[in-house]
Steps between C-alpha positions, in 0.01 A plus 500: 500500500337233277154581638557875502592495135198288407258714700640813341432341158146424597442849634573665168305240296180585312298318768329770712453319830289762671246501229454123465297247703753244642518186284372671183598342173392739217309313230548674161236518227550185300306466176569129495299460817216702365482294176515166686228608738274597211563161329433311825167678541396508127120472475535250211731274700875453536701451186820317610689592181437871557618475861820315395564762227489783763742292723746435221497867386540620856822297524624565144375831344628384161275188521324428171138445607371427146759237432428340848130485449536377142708208634240426765231486227730274286528243779124519586421447127714191484300343785165607358574324174551173702161485666138511367286799586326447827747247627488466883763696701697185587545420130609851424744484785639178377556658153666805663731277690595308181576814308711646778678196642511230236764535226352518149469715196250727688794625717782424252602207718602753770256458786469713798660360802611562860807718539722263695770768528280743681204291625375742765536813284770661715561731203186704488513546117463121472156521660366702200283336241694687226824325624316166496379541148844608381703230668230234549647446847274591790432469868214477735392866432538539133379148402154505671452864396541413139250213537228719642553771239480245218214317676296821533555569125357153431195560718615309809437618850838493670666675796822488694538337840795507735706272721810590696741652246296357216215578257277269302196535281140380569244405231122482532330218319152475351358393836644800681779305675848640526807296417865579568712542199879471574687687232853414596443125479183472288230325680206542741625414847258492798531761783659225709811495287566874567425456867738209532784618283493866596399456859201722478370567847125448566486861635606636160226302331232611748599860462510467122854614421578157343306246288203739456310530176534872429270720294635661176539833694701327770710322232614846394658531844693181446610605149664808655773307684768565229420873503546501878834331463598757236391794716688357802822486293477815285280768661474699819306323777197721461428344159520153656270609781238639258500182297483271799214698635322459167559118522331473842211729387439271210547183708513538877622134526813548284785423730761642258329840508539524876858373488587763241314770693709413804819495276433852398514628849819294566666632182418853610643431847813362337538796263456763768693337784635150481739571204642779721536261795255704697307363800214674691702589807737725307234692306330829589137467608332556157715249322470248790123522478524444118738202549266339751184562298656341184611200707161470663321514165715225356446284813129560513446397134725195531320393818174526310598286211675246722170475692339403169732194468789655287858409586825591337675236296737276693823328406335160537210610277731643235700182508195287450382726213832479325503114553161489320648711218788259466266204488301671230829575317606139511159365392485735200866480396566863581 
């Protein structure tokens, strides 16, 4: 009776099985995707502040874009006043770090710092730059994103790079060399530190999903992670699929894009069948084909990203990460 009732429910749903290709996840028209793609491909180059503004407004329609951009300009101006015109990028970066992280009158003795209560940004709103500016508590998404936005306003060449469950900035110096800029614990660690502490597999470095210097266009893909999290929690799966597909179009080496693309198929599978405790063997042929196609799409994409060196977080890895957070907390009196 349980299966019969559930199948009857599906039979009268709005999904017209006979007219759909099995495994179809309808992707609606999304103006946010259109705007982000235009900004990523802008002939004059990528403006990180404009990209972040679209992300913020997509999550919060009441977002005050003018106030947000005025505040970004305020922080950039504070840094600009501390360095002579034509100062090398490393000097400008040092001044930026001082304004953001060192207590003083420039930040009302209220510096920006690591959010030790939500260090991995498990609450997706905490990954937003607007939240970071308001609370001055950030994580490995919001903190490097603010740095690259302000850095760009100051004339620096900066991009976002990724490690497992982590993002950090990179800065190009006057000689064209790129340096890591760790925003959560200000400094410039070598790649080896990320490799050792985060167990970055060599395959993931070879394929470029981790520790790669991205282009500004590819950085847009990394910036979209909070919006992907928002879509996964608040919108039908088709919106997440459209956004994830945009991410991998912009950057074919962005692992999060593939994972979210696969997740969109799984969320659809769950919505249509798993929440009703349905399995393929009890379904009519059309629904069975759809179930299997959704499952196969999820599996195919996950196999692809795993072949690039991506792996889900583990209890051991999470434990080590939280231990590092606790050491940071103890060292900084948090």
